[in-house]
C-alpha positions in Angstrom: 0.0 0.0 0.0 2.9 2.4 0.7 4.1 2.0 -2.9 0.7 2.8 -4.2 0.5 6.0 -2.2 4.0 7.1 -3.3 3.0 6.3 -6.9 -0.2 8.3 -6.6 1.8 11.3 -5.1 4.2 11.1 -8.0 1.4 11.0 -10.5 -0.3 14.1 -8.9 3.0 15.9 -8.9 3.5 15.2 -12.6 -0.1 16.2 -13.4 0.5 19.5 -11.6 3.7 20.2 -13.5 2.0 19.3 -16.8 -0.9 21.6 -15.9 1.5 24.5 -15.3 3.1 24.1 -18.6 -0.2 24.3 -20.4 -1.5 27.5 -18.8 0.1 30.9 -18.6 -1.1 33.0 -15.7 -2.8 36.2 -16.9 -1.0 38.2 -14.2 2.3 37.2 -15.7 1.2 38.2 -19.2 -0.1 41.5 -17.9 3.2 42.1 -16.2 5.3 41.7 -19.4 2.8 43.8 -21.4 3.0 46.6 -18.7 6.8 46.4 -18.6 7.0 46.9 -22.4 4.3 49.5 -22.5 5.9 51.6 -19.7 9.5 50.9 -20.7 10.6 50.0 -17.2 10.0 47.6 -14.3 9.5 50.5 -11.9 6.8 52.2 -14.0 5.1 48.9 -14.6 5.1 48.3 -10.9 3.4 51.6 -10.3 0.9 50.9 -13.1 0.0 47.5 -11.8 0.1 48.5 -8.1 2.9 46.1 -7.3 6.5 46.5 -6.1 9.5 46.5 -8.5 10.8 43.2 -7.0 7.3 41.6 -7.7 7.5 42.7 -11.3 11.0 41.2 -11.6 9.8 38.0 -10.1 6.9 37.9 -12.6 9.2 38.3 -15.5 11.5 35.6 -14.1 8.4 33.4 -13.7 7.4 33.9 -17.3 11.0 33.0 -18.4 10.9 29.9 -16.2 7.5 28.8 -17.6 8.6 29.3 -21.2 12.1 28.1 -20.8 13.6 31.0 -22.6 14.5 34.7 -22.0 11.9 37.2 -23.0 13.9 40.3 -21.9 17.5 40.8 -22.8 19.2 41.7 -19.5 22.6 42.4 -20.9 21.4 45.3 -23.1 21.2 48.8 -21.8 17.6 49.7 -21.1 14.7 47.4 -21.7 15.0 45.2 -24.8 12.8 42.3 -25.7 14.4 39.2 -27.2 13.1 38.0 -30.6 11.2 35.4 -28.6 9.9 38.1 -26.2 8.5 40.0 -29.2 6.5 37.0 -30.3 5.4 36.3 -26.7 4.3 40.0 -26.3 2.1 39.9 -29.4 0.4 36.7 -28.3 0.1 38.0 -24.7 -1.8 41.1 -25.9 -4.2 38.8 -27.8 -4.8 36.5 -24.9 -5.3 39.4 -22.5 -7.8 41.0 -24.9 -9.8 37.8 -25.1 -9.6 37.4 -21.3 -10.8 40.9 -20.8 -13.6 40.5 -23.2 -14.8 37.3 -21.4 -14.7 39.2 -18.1 -16.6 42.1 -19.6 -19.2 39.7 -20.8 -19.7 38.4 -17.3 -20.4 42.0 -16.1 -24.1 41.6 -16.8 -26.5 41.6 -19.7 -27.1 45.3 -19.5 -23.4 46.1 -20.3 -23.0 43.5 -23.1 -24.7 45.5 -25.8 -23.3 48.9 -24.9 -20.8 50.2 -27.5 -17.6 51.4 -25.9 -16.3 54.5 -27.6 -13.0 56.1 -26.8 -12.5 59.8 -27.6 -9.2 61.6 -27.4 -9.2 64.5 -25.1 -8.3 66.6 -28.1 -11.8 66.0 -29.4 -13.6 65.6 -26.1 -15.1 69.1 -25.6 -16.7 69.4 -29.0 -17.8 65.8 -29.0 -19.3 66.0 -25.5 -21.5 68.9 -26.5 -22.9 66.8 -29.4 -23.0 63.7 -27.2 -24.9 65.4 -24.4 -27.7 66.5 -26.8 -28.2 63.0 -28.1 -31.1 61.0 -26.5 -29.3 57.6 -26.9 -26.3 58.5 -24.8 -27.4 56.3 -21.9 -26.8 53.3 -24.2 -23.1 54.3 -24.9 -20.1 54.0 -22.8 -17.9 57.0 -23.5 -14.2 57.2 -22.3 -12.2 60.3 -22.8 -8.4 59.8 -22.5 -5.2 60.5 -24.3 -4.8 59.2 -27.8 -2.1 56.8 -26.7 -4.4 55.3 -24.0 -7.3 55.1 -26.4 -5.0 53.2 -28.8 -4.0 50.8 -26.0 -7.6 50.2 -25.0 -8.5 49.4 -28.6 -5.5 47.0 -28.9 -6.6 45.3 -25.6 -10.2 44.9 -26.8 -11.5 47.3 -24.1 -13.0 49.6 -26.7 -15.1 49.0 -29.7 -14.4 52.4 -31.5 -11.7 54.9 -30.9 -11.4 58.5 -32.1 -7.8 59.6 -31.7 -5.8 62.6 -32.7 -2.6 60.7 -33.7 -2.6 56.9 -33.6 0.5 55.1 -32.3 2.6 53.4 -34.9 1.9 50.0 -33.5 -1.9 50.4 -33.8 -3.5 47.7 -35.8 -7.1 48.7 -36.4 -9.7 46.6 -38.1 -11.0 49.5 -40.1 -9.5 53.0 -40.3 -10.3 56.3 -42.0 -8.6 59.7 -41.8 -10.7 62.8 -41.5 -8.9 66.0 -42.5 -9.0 68.7 -39.9 -11.1 71.8 -40.6 -10.8 74.9 -38.6 -14.0 76.8 -37.9 -14.8 79.9 -36.0 
């Protein structure tokens, strides 16, 4: 019977390790995305409400899970390895899907509400029009910087974004450019 128990413990240990290799914790993925987006471990820590050593531990945890470096430590500044760049692209996609699932669980009332992000550069004139529209209670409106709106679009946290100057890495589904017109 002692052998059977030891064998069962060994099987459970292997199952646990196999399970770890098949699932990437979202907090680890959020960490690497925050590190890259902010450009530093310290700023990522502030953004995520963690300490800098916790950010370092999360990046090391990701490296351990994947078995390869995602950040080049020998370079000056923060540099992703080629593998890290691939991981980052997929991490953004996984987090966007994760956030969409979480948003869906927020309740039926919020599921059908379009989420529109407006750059603060357009906010004042847009809000005047928006306030006069009777359907505004069925729209979630977010006013932030163009960079933040672009990030929210990339993460899947917005359906439509109106930005002053999109970031170079923005990959919209559909895009149009409206020339500026100055009116008095």
